N, C-alpha and C positions, 0 to 999 in steps of 0.2 A: 504494500500500500504506500502511495506517495505521501510523504510528509507534507502536511498543508502549510506548516509554518516553519521557518528556520530562524535559528538564533542569529542575531546581527553579526556576530563574529564569524559565522559560517559563510556569510555572503562574500567575504574576501575584502582585501584592502583597496580595491579600485572602485568601490561604490560609495557615494557620498550622499548624505541626507540634505546637503546644501544645494539648492537648485542651481546656483551659479557654478557649481563644480561638476554637474552631471557630464558624463562622457570625457572627463579629464583623467589622465593616467596619474599614477603616483609621481612620475617624473614631471609632468605638467604642473602639478600642485607644488612640488618642491621648487621648481623654477619661479613660480609666481610668488611663493612665500619669500624666496631669496630676493626677488625684485622689490617686494614691499619693504623688506628690511633695509635694503640699500637706499630706497627712496627716503625712508625715515632718517637714515644716517646722513643723507646728503643735505639735510637741513641744518646740521651741526656746523659750528664755526670752523672746525678743523676737517671738514669733509674733503675727501680726496679730490685734488684738482681745483679746489676752491670754486665751485660751480657758479656760473652766471645763469640765472634761471629766466627763461622766456615763457611766453604764454601759449606757445604751440610747438609742435614737433619741429626740430631743426633738421632739414634735409641735406643741407650743405653749408660750408663756411668758406669765405674768401677773405684774405687779409689785405688791408689797404697798404699802400706804399708809405703811409705816414708812420707805420710801425706801432700805432697806438689804437687803431680801430679795426673792426671786422664787419663784414656784411654777412647776414644770415638769410638763407632761403627757407621758408617755413610752410608747414601744412595749413596754417591759418590764412592763406591767400595773400601773405605779405612778405616783403623783405625788410630787413632792418639794418641800420648802421649802429654798431654798439661800441661803446668805450670799453676796451678790454681791461683797463685798470679798475674802473669803478662799476662796470656792469650797466651803466646808464645807457638807455636807448636814445641816440642822438636824432635819428631820422627814421620814420616809418614810411615805406613805399607801398601805397594802397592803390588797387585798381584791377588786379587780376581777379578772375572769376573762378580760380581753382588753386590748389597748392602750388607754391613756387618751388622749383626744383634746383635751380642754380643761379649764381650771380657772377657776371664777368665785369671787371673794373677797367675803365679806359680813361684816357686823358684827352681833352680837347686841344686844339692848336695853341690855345692860350694857357694851357697847363691846368685847367679846371678838371676836377674829377667828375666822371659820370658812370653810371652802371647800366647794364642790360641784364634783364631777368628772363628766365624761361619758366613756363607754367603748364599745368595740366589743362589749362583753357585753350591749348593749341596755339598759343602765341608766344612771341618774345617781345619785351617792351624796353624802350630806352627811357632813362630818367636822368634829370639833372641832379646836382648835389643837394638841392633843397627838397627833393622828393616829388617834383612835378614831372608828369609823364610828357615825353617829347615825341615819341614815335612808337607805333606798333608794327611788328613784322608778322604779316598774315600769309598763310600758305599751307602750313602743315594741316593734316587731317586727323591727327591724334596728339596725345600728350607730347609736349616738348620737354625732353629730359636733360639737355645740356646746352649751354651757350658758351662760345669762345669768341673773343675779339682778337683779330690779327690785322694790324695796319688799318686800312680803310674798309675792311671786310668783317662781317659777323658770320659765324658758322653756328648752325643749330642742328641738334640731333633729336630725332623724334621716334615715338612708338609707331609711327606710320611706316617705319623701315627705311626712311631716307635721312640724308643730311642735306641741308640747304645752305648756300652761300648768298649773303645779302650785301648790298651796298649800305654801309653803316649810316650814311647821311641821308640817302633818299628812301631807303627801305625797299628798293627794288631787288627782287630775287634774281641773282646772277647765274646761278647754277644749281642743279639738283643732282646729288650723288645717290644713285639707286642701284643696289645689288643685294643687300641683306634681305632675308626672308622673314625676319621678325624685328622687334623693336631695336633701335640703336640707343644704347645706354650711355655711351661716353665717347668723346673724341679728343684727340690731341694732335697738334701740328709740330713739325720740326721747326728749328729756329729760323730757317730761311722761308718757311711757309710753303715749300714746294710739295711736301708730302704730308698727308693726313692719315692717321690710324683711327679706325672706328671699332668700337666693341659692341657686340649685339647679343641678344638673348637667343639668337640662332646658333650659338656656341662658337662663332668665329670672330676673328679680328681681321679687318680688311685694310690694305695699304692702298691709298689713292694718290693719283697725280692731280693736284689741285688746279693745275692749269687747263686740264682737259676733262676732268671728272671721271676718268677711266680708272678701273681697278687694276693695280699693278700686280697684286698677289693677295692670297687669302691664307691667313695663319690659322692652323687647326691644331688643337691639343687639349682644349678644355672639353669637359664632358657635358656641360650645360651652360646657362646664361653667364655672360661676361659683363660685369657691372662697372668696372673702373679700369682706367689706364694711367700709366705714369711713364713719361718719357724724359730722360735726362742724359745728356752727354753720350748719346748713342745706345743707351740701355733702355729697353722697353719692359715694363712690368704690367701684369694684368691681375685683376681680382675677380673671383668667380663664385657662383652658387655651387660649384662642385667641391667647395671647401678648401680651395687652394689659391695661393698667389704664385704666379709663374714669371720667371725671367726668360726673355726670348733672345736667342742669337739671331740678330738681324741679317746676318750673311746666309745662314742656312734656313732661317725663318722657322726654327723649331725651338721648343723650350729646353733650356739647359739646366734650370733649377726649378724645383717645385717644392713649395713650403705648405705643408698640410695644417689645416685648422679644424677645430671641432664643429664649425658651423660655417654658413655663408660668409665669404669675405666681401666687404662692401666698400672699403675705402683704403687709399694708399698715400703715403708721402715719404720723402727722404728726410733724414736729419742732415744738418750741414756737412758737406763733404761727400755725401752719398755713400758713406761706408755702412750706414745703418738704414734698413727699411722699416717703416712703421705700417702696421696693418690694423684696420678697424673691422670688427667682426659682428655678426648678428648675435653672438653669445654675450654681447655687451662689454667686451674687453678690448683693450688696445695692447698690441704686442710689438716689441722692439726686436728686430732680427739683425744679427751680425751677418752681413752678406758674405764676407770671406769664409766664415766657418759654416754658414747656412744653419745657424742655431738661433733659437729664440732665447734672448738673454734677459728679458724683462716682460712682465705682464702687469698692466695698469688696470686696476679694477675700481669701480665706483659708479660708473654709469649704470642705469637700470633700464636702458633701452638700447636698441641697435646703434652701433657707432657708425654714423652716416657720413661724417666728414673729418678730415685731418688736414692740418697745415702747420708749418714750422717757420718761425721767424726769429732770427738771432738765437738767444739762449732758451727759447720757450717753444714747447709743442702744444698745439691747441687741438682738442677733440670736440666734435659736435655729435649730438645724439638725438634719437627719437624720444628721449626722456625730456626734451625741451631745455637742455643745458649745453653750455660751452665750458669746457674745463681746461685749465692751464697746468702744464707739467714742466718742471725745470730740467733742462738737459743734464745738469750736474748730478741729478738724482736718477737719471735713466740708464747711463752707460755701464754702471757696475752690475754684475750679475745679482739676481735676486728678484724680489717682487714687492711693488708698492701696492698694498692690498687692503681690502675690507674682508677678504675671504682667505682661507688657508691656501697655501701654494698648491698648484696642481702640476702634474707631470705634463710637460709640453709635448706636442706632437712632433714627430720626426719628419725629415725631408723624405718625400716619396716620389715615385715615378709610376704613372698609371697608363694603361692602354685605353683607347676610346671605346665606348659602348653606347648603345641606343639609350636615349633618355626622353623624358616627357617634360616640356617646359611650362605647360599651362599652370600647374599647381604653384610654382614659384611666383608667377605673375599674379595669380589670385591672392597669394599670401601677402605680396607687396601691397596690392590694392587694399586688402582688408586692414593691414597694419596702419597705412597712412590715413584711411578713412575712419579709423577709430577715434573716439571722442578725445579731444584735448583736455577734457575735464579730469581724465585719469592721470594727468601729469603731476 
């Protein structure tokens, strides 16, 4: 005879009486509890990275040439100029009808600063230093994920699978780069502007001739979406949802180093001298890698959301996160082995090499959408 009732302990550890926790695994609950703990500790005066707290998720951060301020792109449909010393918001740029994904900083012929922002509203917009809109770049048919200023041109990458080149002053679309089969997540240009690399959720990185719009080659090696690129002194790095950061040999166009992470890698930057690579991960941690030894020498914890942006200026490293904060880390504290932590040290992943296999991309894009569309009230 089937027992009609069961003792609560017999049900097992994965069932919760809390409606908000239905269908969550023990691991999910542990992650959320850890996140809430870090959120509470971030309010303390001695919180790791001395967080600057903003009112919406920070999707990227760009440092101004004045070495004192930064621009944030945020899920709350705004960009902001922030004083990095005081945390004061100097200017708020309002006008987009969707989350702002990136900010590019430019200088006019008279030396005045301006910015161009990209957004989920399918546009890029130019703003003067006081926050007044000057121009809208219309043409993409899906989210605009990245904007780059190069000389008199603006380049935008979109979820419609294209990159567009615009005249920065007139807003005219000069060229459309089309070969990716899915969203273009990031773009970087060489110092002379003749070559552009684009990263896509179709798993590839493409090399383009910017004068013709033609694809010169396709770099293959990631197993799924490529989120970020970093190009410096002939070295190209990429960050991916396959939980790796890769360095590419640009002569053979194959990866020669693969750094494994426990979760999606979302952001990259170099420390001064390019001897150390910094990675931001969906597991909410920042990692410092010694490139020569291919070892992770430091893990910085404190964020309680995905690390969405990284930037380094002088003696400081800045990290931005979906937890709505920008944190400042001093380089003198980063280069010695160990861990700056709210949590107990964890064993770091090793360098690995993998072979390509079939993957499905849709789930990652759905997760990204759900994460960014989540309420900013939870910050």
